[in-house]
Z-matrix of the N, CA and C atoms (Angstrom, degrees):
N
C 1 1.317
C 2 1.631 1 104.32
N 3 1.336 2 109.59 1 151.30
C 4 1.496 3 117.70 2 -178.27
C 5 1.482 4 102.87 3 -122.70
N 6 1.242 5 116.64 4 130.61
C 7 1.641 6 120.91 5 176.38
C 8 1.609 7 98.73 6 -95.61
N 9 1.413 8 112.70 7 122.27
C 10 1.396 9 125.33 8 -178.72
C 11 1.588 10 109.32 9 -141.20
N 12 1.312 11 117.23 10 118.68
C 13 1.433 12 120.94 11 -177.42
C 14 1.477 13 110.94 12 50.73
N 15 1.274 14 124.51 13 43.69
C 16 1.381 15 139.57 14 178.27
C 17 1.661 16 110.72 15 58.45
N 18 1.339 17 110.44 16 31.10
C 19 1.556 18 113.45 17 176.22
C 20 1.450 19 101.53 18 -131.73
N 21 1.484 20 110.32 19 148.18
C 22 1.544 21 119.84 20 176.22
C 23 1.410 22 110.49 21 -88.30
N 24 1.295 23 120.00 22 131.54
C 25 1.424 24 131.63 23 171.42
C 26 1.494 25 117.00 24 -113.44
N 27 1.167 26 125.70 25 132.10
C 28 1.378 27 131.97 26 177.77
C 29 1.594 28 107.24 27 -87.10
N 30 1.361 29 104.63 28 162.30
C 31 1.598 30 110.75 29 178.06
C 32 1.603 31 111.20 30 -62.88
N 33 1.239 32 114.69 31 -30.97
C 34 1.541 33 117.55 32 -175.51
C 35 1.542 34 108.57 33 -66.26
N 36 1.268 35 116.69 34 -24.81
C 37 1.536 36 120.73 35 175.12
C 38 1.621 37 113.17 36 -88.55
N 39 1.259 38 119.88 37 9.64
C 40 1.423 39 125.85 38 173.57
C 41 1.505 40 111.57 39 -97.48
N 42 1.227 41 121.23 40 118.87
C 43 1.488 42 125.46 41 179.29
C 44 1.533 43 111.24 42 -110.64
N 45 1.327 44 119.05 43 151.27
C 46 1.469 45 123.26 44 173.81
C 47 1.433 46 107.92 45 -116.02
N 48 1.378 47 115.17 46 121.18
C 49 1.502 48 120.69 47 177.99
C 50 1.490 49 108.09 48 -101.14
N 51 1.227 50 121.14 49 112.85
C 52 1.498 51 123.04 50 179.07
C 53 1.550 52 111.55 51 -92.46
N 54 1.317 53 114.58 52 124.65
C 55 1.408 54 123.09 53 179.54
C 56 1.557 55 109.60 54 -116.07
N 57 1.247 56 121.74 55 168.65
C 58 1.438 57 121.29 56 -179.08
C 59 1.574 58 113.39 57 -56.65
N 60 1.418 59 113.29 58 -29.10
C 61 1.478 60 119.73 59 -174.81
C 62 1.512 61 112.27 60 -99.38
N 63 1.375 62 122.45 61 3.35
C 64 1.367 63 121.91 62 177.77
C 65 1.467 64 116.67 63 146.24
N 66 1.332 65 120.96 64 -167.98
C 67 1.427 66 121.69 65 176.19
C 68 1.493 67 119.16 66 -107.10
N 69 1.261 68 115.96 67 147.11
C 70 1.531 69 121.02 68 -178.48
C 71 1.511 70 104.08 69 -121.21
N 72 1.329 71 115.59 70 133.87
C 73 1.444 72 125.23 71 167.63
C 74 1.459 73 120.36 72 -86.97
N 75 1.199 74 120.93 73 133.01
C 76 1.550 75 119.67 74 -175.76
C 77 1.504 76 104.69 75 -133.47
N 78 1.309 77 113.81 76 134.85
C 79 1.585 78 120.66 77 171.42
C 80 1.447 79 104.60 78 -108.72
N 81 1.477 80 109.98 79 131.16
C 82 1.435 81 122.44 80 178.67
C 83 1.463 82 111.72 81 -94.99
N 84 1.414 83 114.52 82 142.93
C 85 1.472 84 115.69 83 -176.29
C 86 1.535 85 109.67 84 -103.35
N 87 1.267 86 114.47 85 78.89
C 88 1.608 87 119.79 86 175.03
C 89 1.341 88 117.26 87 -52.19
N 90 1.333 89 117.43 88 -31.52
C 91 1.410 90 124.61 89 -175.51
C 92 1.622 91 112.52 90 -75.02
N 93 1.391 92 114.08 91 -23.30
C 94 1.453 93 121.32 92 -169.74
C 95 1.574 94 104.91 93 -101.58
N 96 1.251 95 120.49 94 -42.07
C 97 1.619 96 127.41 95 -171.74
C 98 1.507 97 106.40 96 -140.14
N 99 1.249 98 122.01 97 64.82
C 100 1.357 99 125.71 98 -177.22
C 101 1.496 100 115.95 99 -56.80
N 102 1.425 101 118.97 100 -40.54
C 103 1.442 102 121.83 101 175.85
C 104 1.494 103 114.55 102 -67.33
N 105 1.358 104 116.97 103 -43.18
C 106 1.567 105 117.89 104 172.12
C 107 1.494 106 108.19 105 -62.64
N 108 1.219 107 120.90 106 -51.99
C 109 1.500 108 117.36 107 -179.19
C 110 1.591 109 111.21 108 -51.66
N 111 1.338 110 117.84 109 -46.54
C 112 1.526 111 119.80 110 179.03
C 113 1.405 112 110.58 111 -59.32
N 114 1.424 113 120.35 112 -38.82
C 115 1.485 114 118.95 113 -175.58
C 116 1.482 115 107.42 114 -71.53
N 117 1.345 116 121.34 115 -47.63
C 118 1.418 117 131.55 116 -175.85
C 119 1.565 118 108.74 117 -55.73
N 120 1.289 119 118.13 118 -42.00
C 121 1.477 120 121.18 119 175.64
C 122 1.502 121 110.97 120 -71.13
N 123 1.334 122 119.72 121 -45.56
C 124 1.446 123 118.77 122 178.73
C 125 1.417 124 113.76 123 -59.07
N 126 1.372 125 115.00 124 -47.12
C 127 1.563 126 114.88 125 179.84
C 128 1.483 127 111.91 126 -67.28
N 129 1.249 128 117.16 127 -33.98
C 130 1.515 129 122.82 128 -175.39
C 131 1.630 130 104.07 129 -70.90
N 132 1.254 131 115.38 130 -59.20
C 133 1.589 132 116.26 131 -175.69
C 134 1.447 133 116.34 132 -64.10
N 135 1.389 134 118.79 133 -20.17
C 136 1.477 135 127.32 134 173.17
C 137 1.606 136 112.01 135 -79.13
N 138 1.394 137 116.80 136 -10.49
C 139 1.325 138 122.62 137 -177.73
C 140 1.458 139 116.61 138 84.74
N 141 1.316 140 116.00 139 3.50
C 142 1.577 141 120.41 140 -179.71
C 143 1.493 142 118.04 141 -56.92
N 144 1.275 143 116.70 142 -20.82
C 145 1.516 144 119.66 143 -175.98
C 146 1.612 145 106.24 144 -98.43
N 147 1.329 146 123.36 145 -10.14
C 148 1.357 147 123.38 146 -179.33
C 149 1.514 148 110.64 147 -59.26
N 150 1.259 149 121.18 148 121.70
C 151 1.473 150 123.30 149 177.68
C 152 1.476 151 114.69 150 89.11
N 153 1.303 152 117.22 151 0.37
C 154 1.466 153 124.30 152 -173.24
C 155 1.595 154 106.71 153 -79.85
N 156 1.290 155 121.86 154 130.83
C 157 1.417 156 132.03 155 -174.45
C 158 1.590 157 113.16 156 -78.01
N 159 1.236 158 116.40 157 150.04
C 160 1.544 159 121.52 158 165.79
C 161 1.580 160 105.09 159 -84.96
N 162 1.246 161 114.39 160 95.08
C 163 1.453 162 120.78 161 -166.66
C 164 1.568 163 114.60 162 -81.97
N 165 1.299 164 110.57 163 -25.09
C 166 1.608 165 129.20 164 -177.76
C 167 1.479 166 114.01 165 -127.30
N 168 1.312 167 117.06 166 106.45
C 169 1.535 168 111.63 167 -177.75
C 170 1.482 169 101.86 168 -137.96
N 171 1.413 170 117.71 169 116.38
C 172 1.456 171 121.78 170 170.68
C 173 1.336 172 114.78 171 -114.03
N 174 1.258 173 115.26 172 122.90
C 175 1.503 174 130.64 173 -178.62
C 176 1.621 175 109.97 174 -44.72
N 177 1.171 176 119.48 175 125.89
C 178 1.428 177 122.69 176 -178.78
C 179 1.545 178 120.04 177 82.83
N 180 1.329 179 115.05 178 -15.50
C 181 1.464 180 126.93 179 -170.06
C 182 1.457 181 115.95 180 -108.82
N 183 1.409 182 114.68 181 -75.34
C 184 1.459 183 116.69 182 178.19
C 185 1.565 184 110.39 183 -166.30
N 186 1.362 185 116.42 184 170.62
C 187 1.394 186 127.85 185 172.87
C 188 1.552 187 111.57 186 -124.76
N 189 1.248 188 116.96 187 117.46
C 190 1.568 189 126.42 188 -167.23
C 191 1.409 190 102.87 189 -106.65
N 192 1.391 191 115.47 190 143.52
C 193 1.459 192 129.24 191 179.53
C 194 1.450 193 110.73 192 -161.66
N 195 1.309 194 119.64 193 -176.40
C 196 1.418 195 125.02 194 174.79
C 197 1.451 196 119.51 195 104.50
N 198 1.403 197 122.02 196 -0.02
C 199 1.376 198 124.64 197 178.92
C 200 1.455 199 110.45 198 -77.09
N 201 1.499 200 114.02 199 90.58
C 202 1.445 201 116.01 200 178.54
C 203 1.453 202 122.22 201 -72.62
N 204 1.304 203 109.65 202 -7.76
C 205 1.522 204 115.60 203 177.01
C 206 1.528 205 113.75 204 -83.94
N 207 1.322 206 113.90 205 -59.33
C 208 1.563 207 121.60 206 -176.19
C 209 1.605 208 110.26 207 -103.43
N 210 1.227 209 121.82 208 -15.97
C 211 1.372 210 123.59 209 -175.32
C 212 1.394 211 118.14 210 -95.61
N 213 1.318 212 126.06 211 -0.22
C 214 1.342 213 129.10 212 -176.83
C 215 1.556 214 108.58 213 -89.38
N 216 1.309 215 115.36 214 113.95
C 217 1.529 216 124.44 215 -171.37
C 218 1.528 217 112.41 216 -70.04
N 219 1.186 218 113.73 217 -14.71
C 220 1.587 219 121.75 218 -179.00
C 221 1.512 220 112.56 219 -99.75
N 222 1.347 221 115.94 220 3.86
C 223 1.438 222 116.52 221 -170.54
C 224 1.512 223 108.78 222 -114.01
N 225 1.375 224 115.46 223 153.09
C 226 1.528 225 117.65 224 178.38
C 227 1.548 226 116.98 225 -63.90
N 228 1.380 227 110.38 226 -21.94
C 229 1.632 228 113.53 227 179.11
C 230 1.577 229 110.57 228 -87.92
N 231 1.377 230 116.57 229 4.26
C 232 1.532 231 114.62 230 -176.58
C 233 1.512 232 105.16 231 -62.44
N 234 1.391 233 104.93 232 132.32
C 235 1.445 234 110.69 233 172.72
C 236 1.557 235 107.39 234 -149.64
N 237 1.383 236 118.68 235 110.65
C 238 1.494 237 115.40 236 -167.58
C 239 1.528 238 109.15 237 -65.89
N 240 1.437 239 117.02 238 -21.56
C 241 1.467 240 117.76 239 179.20
C 242 1.528 241 117.51 240 -73.30
N 243 1.504 242 107.84 241 -22.24
C 244 1.504 243 114.25 242 174.18
C 245 1.292 244 117.04 243 -95.34
N 246 1.485 245 119.40 244 -16.37
C 247 1.432 246 120.80 245 -179.77
C 248 1.448 247 117.06 246 -49.73
N 249 1.334 248 117.23 247 124.08
C 250 1.448 249 120.23 248 -176.96
C 251 1.531 250 110.16 249 111.00
N 252 1.222 251 117.74 250 -11.10
C 253 1.441 252 128.83 251 177.01
C 254 1.493 253 116.51 252 -92.02
N 255 1.265 254 113.72 253 -22.05
C 256 1.564 255 122.52 254 -167.40
C 257 1.544 256 108.44 255 -108.08
N 258 1.248 257 111.43 256 173.66
C 259 1.511 258 124.71 257 177.16
C 260 1.441 259 110.25 258 -139.52
N 261 1.297 260 115.33 259 -144.61
C 262 1.504 261 124.02 260 176.32
C 263 1.532 262 108.01 261 -112.81
N 264 1.304 263 119.51 262 -177.32
C 265 1.313 264 122.70 263 -177.60
C 266 1.583 265 110.17 264 -85.91
N 267 1.295 266 115.36 265 -1.88
C 268 1.472 267 119.55 266 177.42
C 269 1.428 268 115.64 267 -86.75
N 270 1.372 269 121.95 268 157.38
C 271 1.405 270 117.34 269 -173.54
C 272 1.640 271 109.87 270 -72.03
N 273 1.261 272 113.73 271 165.40
C 274 1.443 273 122.90 272 178.69
C 275 1.532 274 110.09 273 -61.48
N 276 1.318 275 117.19 274 158.91
C 277 1.440 276 118.97 275 177.53
C 278 1.562 277 113.33 276 -109.57
N 279 1.234 278 115.48 277 145.34
C 280 1.422 279 123.12 278 175.36
C 281 1.542 280 112.57 279 -62.81
N 282 1.222 281 120.58 280 141.15
C 283 1.523 282 118.42 281 178.04
C 284 1.517 283 113.64 282 -58.19
N 285 1.309 284 114.54 283 145.61
C 286 1.441 285 123.04 284 173.51
C 287 1.528 286 112.90 285 -131.37
N 288 1.309 287 106.98 286 60.96
C 289 1.557 288 116.24 287 -179.12
C 290 1.435 289 108.94 288 -69.87
N 291 1.366 290 111.92 289 142.43
C 292 1.508 291 120.43 290 -175.10
C 293 1.579 292 109.66 291 -148.94
N 294 1.289 293 116.66 292 174.13
C 295 1.357 294 125.23 293 179.45
C 296 1.556 295 112.00 294 -76.13
N 297 1.362 296 118.60 295 -1.49
C 298 1.375 297 126.22 296 -174.32
C 299 1.640 298 105.54 297 -68.44
N 300 1.413 299 111.58 298 120.41
C 301 1.529 300 112.21 299 -169.23
C 302 1.600 301 107.03 300 -76.83
N 303 1.404 302 114.75 301 158.75
C 304 1.323 303 124.18 302 172.48
C 305 1.441 304 109.96 303 -94.73
N 306 1.417 305 119.45 304 97.35
C 307 1.443 306 123.90 305 -167.33
C 308 1.558 307 98.46 306 -130.74
N 309 1.348 308 111.84 307 170.65
C 310 1.442 309 123.35 308 -179.65
C 311 1.582 310 108.40 309 -47.48
N 312 1.457 311 112.37 310 119.83
C 313 1.429 312 119.22 311 -178.79
C 314 1.476 313 121.54 312 95.04
N 315 1.326 314 113.36 313 -7.44
C 316 1.483 315 123.24 314 179.21
C 317 1.548 316 109.17 315 -61.16
N 318 1.281 317 118.17 316 135.23
C 319 1.525 318 126.71 317 179.66
C 320 1.597 319 95.88 318 -105.97
N 321 1.356 320 118.67 319 128.07
C 322 1.379 321 124.43 320 -179.86
C 323 1.509 322 108.80 321 -145.18
N 324 1.225 323 118.09 322 153.37
C 325 1.539 324 129.69 323 -175.87
C 326 1.601 325 106.95 324 -82.99
N 327 1.410 326 109.45 325 119.87
C 328 1.417 327 118.41 326 170.12
C 329 1.515 328 107.48 327 -76.56
N 330 1.426 329 117.08 328 152.83
C 331 1.431 330 126.66 329 -174.32
C 332 1.467 331 108.97 330 -159.54
N 333 1.274 332 115.78 331 167.28
C 334 1.412 333 123.91 332 173.68
C 335 1.584 334 108.03 333 -91.75
N 336 1.336 335 122.45 334 -169.24
C 337 1.307 336 122.25 335 -172.08
C 338 1.533 337 112.24 336 -59.92
N 339 1.339 338 119.15 337 -39.11
C 340 1.396 339 124.80 338 178.22
C 341 1.620 340 110.86 339 -64.10
N 342 1.386 341 117.13 340 116.12
C 343 1.349 342 124.14 341 179.82
C 344 1.498 343 117.53 342 -42.80
N 345 1.458 344 110.21 343 -30.14
C 346 1.392 345 116.97 344 -175.58
C 347 1.532 346 119.25 345 -102.80
N 348 1.362 347 112.63 346 28.30
C 349 1.437 348 117.42 347 -172.26
C 350 1.567 349 114.20 348 -108.52
N 351 1.265 350 119.80 349 9.26
C 352 1.489 351 123.16 350 177.08
C 353 1.626 352 102.11 351 -64.81
N 354 1.424 353 106.56 352 145.39
C 355 1.492 354 113.48 353 -179.48
C 356 1.487 355 108.86 354 -136.64
N 357 1.509 356 111.78 355 -79.96
C 358 1.458 357 114.13 356 178.58
C 359 1.467 358 114.24 357 -126.02
N 360 1.342 359 116.61 358 -10.48
C 361 1.372 360 118.03 359 176.26
C 362 1.553 361 119.80 360 -77.17
N 363 1.283 362 112.76 361 148.40
C 364 1.481 363 114.79 362 -179.24
C 365 1.518 364 105.50 363 -151.91
N 366 1.406 365 114.67 364 170.33
C 367 1.429 366 124.01 365 -175.76
C 368 1.547 367 106.35 366 -140.84
N 369 1.287 368 113.55 367 154.65
C 370 1.428 369 127.02 368 174.71
C 371 1.565 370 110.79 369 -118.26
N 372 1.340 371 120.00 370 121.14
C 373 1.454 372 124.66 371 -176.93
C 374 1.472 373 113.28 372 -78.36
N 375 1.317 374 113.83 373 127.63
C 376 1.608 375 118.00 374 178.09
C 377 1.527 376 106.18 375 -78.00
N 378 1.369 377 117.19 376 -23.71
C 379 1.605 378 118.50 377 -178.10
C 380 1.428 379 111.22 378 -149.50
N 381 1.268 380 123.67 379 -177.71
C 382 1.396 381 125.95 380 169.86
C 383 1.530 382 115.43 381 -56.62
N 384 1.314 383 115.14 382 135.67
C 385 1.504 384 119.93 383 178.44
C 386 1.589 385 110.22 384 -144.33
N 387 1.448 386 110.29 385 70.20
C 388 1.425 387 115.40 386 -173.29
C 389 1.441 388 117.43 387 -67.18
N 390 1.302 389 118.33 388 -12.52
C 391 1.486 390 126.70 389 173.15
C 392 1.585 391 109.03 390 -66.43
N 393 1.276 392 118.30 391 -15.51
C 394 1.497 393 122.19 392 -174.38
C 395 1.525 394 108.58 393 -97.00
N 396 1.384 395 116.29 394 -14.32
C 397 1.483 396 123.07 395 -178.09
C 398 1.539 397 110.56 396 -58.15
N 399 1.313 398 114.55 397 134.94
C 400 1.451 399 118.81 398 179.32
C 401 1.625 400 118.70 399 60.16
N 402 1.451 401 104.74 400 9.72
C 403 1.580 402 109.97 401 177.62
C 404 1.624 403 106.07 402 -115.69
N 405 1.242 404 115.88 403 -28.26
C 406 1.428 405 125.29 404 175.81
C 407 1.564 406 116.98 405 -118.00
N 408 1.206 407 117.28 406 154.74
C 409 1.507 408 121.32 407 -173.85
C 410 1.669 409 106.11 408 -92.20
N 411 1.322 410 111.96 409 95.99
C 412 1.472 411 118.00 410 172.14
C 413 1.624 412 106.45 411 -73.16
N 414 1.258 413 111.39 412 134.62
C 415 1.535 414 112.72 413 -177.78
C 416 1.553 415 113.86 414 -138.37
N 417 1.394 416 114.67 415 8.43
C 418 1.449 417 113.28 416 174.07
C 419 1.556 418 106.25 417 -177.89
N 420 1.354 419 111.68 418 -166.28
C 421 1.534 420 117.47 419 -174.37
C 422 1.600 421 105.43 420 -164.50
N 423 1.288 422 111.29 421 138.93
C 424 1.498 423 120.66 422 172.32
C 425 1.527 424 106.00 423 -69.47
N 426 1.416 425 113.54 424 127.98
C 427 1.469 426 114.79 425 -174.98
C 428 1.607 427 103.09 426 -113.22
N 429 1.232 428 122.83 427 -19.24
C 430 1.438 429 126.91 428 -178.46
C 431 1.476 430 108.36 429 -143.55
N 432 1.300 431 120.05 430 134.48
C 433 1.520 432 118.36 431 165.50
C 434 1.570 433 108.34 432 99.20
N 435 1.257 434 122.17 433 13.40
C 436 1.407 435 120.08 434 -178.79
C 437 1.590 436 117.18 435 -63.18
N 438 1.351 437 112.67 436 -19.99
C 439 1.491 438 122.00 437 172.03
C 440 1.406 439 108.84 438 -61.04
N 441 1.428 440 119.04 439 -32.40
C 442 1.466 441 121.93 440 -177.58
C 443 1.374 442 110.14 441 -74.76
N 444 1.364 443 117.96 442 -37.23
C 445 1.396 444 125.68 443 177.57
C 446 1.583 445 111.84 444 -57.87
N 447 1.319 446 109.34 445 -43.58
C 448 1.634 447 120.91 446 179.66
C 449 1.471 448 107.00 447 -60.70
N 450 1.350 449 122.11 448 -28.92
C 451 1.400 450 127.08 449 -177.92
C 452 1.652 451 115.59 450 -76.19
N 453 1.200 452 112.64 451 -16.50
C 454 1.451 453 120.30 452 177.33
C 455 1.484 454 113.15 453 -49.77
N 456 1.403 455 121.61 454 132.63
C 457 1.434 456 126.43 455 -176.65
C 458 1.554 457 108.78 456 -56.42
N 459 1.304 458 115.15 457 126.35
C 460 1.461 459 121.04 458 176.30
C 461 1.439 460 111.44 459 -79.19
N 462 1.434 461 117.25 460 158.29
C 463 1.420 462 122.19 461 177.97
C 464 1.474 463 108.92 462 -111.21
N 465 1.356 464 111.32 463 -162.63
C 466 1.521 465 122.27 464 178.61
C 467 1.503 466 108.03 465 -56.48
N 468 1.295 467 120.48 466 129.50
C 469 1.478 468 124.88 467 176.99
C 470 1.587 469 116.11 468 -45.89
N 471 1.269 470 114.31 469 -33.59
C 472 1.471 471 118.50 470 -178.38
C 473 1.506 472 114.86 471 -95.33
N 474 1.268 473 120.69 472 -51.30
C 475 1.389 474 131.49 473 -174.26
C 476 1.539 475 112.43 474 -81.62
N 477 1.342 476 107.90 475 -35.47
C 478 1.549 477 118.32 476 -167.39
C 479 1.633 478 116.34 477 75.06
N 480 1.252 479 114.24 478 0.16
C 481 1.481 480 117.53 479 -176.57
C 482 1.585 481 105.00 480 -63.82
N 483 1.352 482 111.43 481 135.27
C 484 1.484 483 115.97 482 -173.60
C 485 1.574 484 107.60 483 -119.09
N 486 1.297 485 112.47 484 125.50
C 487 1.516 486 121.32 485 165.87
C 488 1.360 487 115.78 486 -68.31
N 489 1.307 488 125.99 487 138.78
C 490 1.440 489 125.19 488 -177.15
C 491 1.457 490 113.01 489 39.71
N 492 1.290 491 117.84 490 64.43
C 493 1.502 492 119.35 491 -176.77
C 494 1.536 493 118.87 492 -66.14
N 495 1.382 494 116.81 493 156.96
C 496 1.445 495 121.31 494 165.13
C 497 1.580 496 107.50 495 -66.61
N 498 1.309 497 117.90 496 163.29
C 499 1.491 498 124.34 497 178.95
C 500 1.488 499 110.53 498 -141.34
N 501 1.276 500 111.96 499 161.53
C 502 1.447 501 123.31 500 171.34
C 503 1.523 502 110.25 501 -76.83
N 504 1.335 503 111.53 502 128.13
C 505 1.552 504 115.31 503 174.61
C 506 1.595 505 105.14 504 -80.09
N 507 1.380 506 117.52 505 -50.56
C 508 1.475 507 118.90 506 171.84
C 509 1.491 508 108.21 507 -163.70
N 510 1.330 509 115.88 508 164.39
C 511 1.449 510 122.18 509 161.32
C 512 1.565 511 107.05 510 -135.92
N 513 1.296 512 112.50 511 133.97
C 514 1.379 513 124.20 512 -177.87
C 515 1.608 514 114.97 513 -142.01
N 516 1.243 515 117.01 514 155.48
C 517 1.546 516 118.14 515 167.86
C 518 1.480 517 107.00 516 -60.10
N 519 1.375 518 112.19 517 148.58
C 520 1.423 519 120.54 518 175.26
C 521 1.376 520 111.89 519 -63.11
């Protein structure tokens, strides 16, 4: 067990995100957002995120990825212009909003305007984003390797669109 922010986390809730420049360790909050954690672990361990690009990256705000339909650079459906509009073949998830703050390293579910539209996409916060609190489903946090997240190629300052984006090598349970 690991004590993190006064909560106990088991090894099965530790994920390793491999990037070109190294490994990032993520702790998942199964007590806060169980459905989002379950979905993230399922897609990760099935290799669905392998090769998926960081399609929207805004300096000082967040790095977004997880579009397994259009954002997978190894897939025939890959289309950088559509990346960010797709999800997985699984149904959308109901919102699991909580008091978990969006701070540096927070892992949270990306969604459309409908609060119950999260599917496979997620983002990692570069810094505090309190305006997202109780509006997006935070479901984990980077515990090691945040400096590697900081190195992800940034996109357009307004849209976040990234040309020749960095990608996920893999995400798996520790």
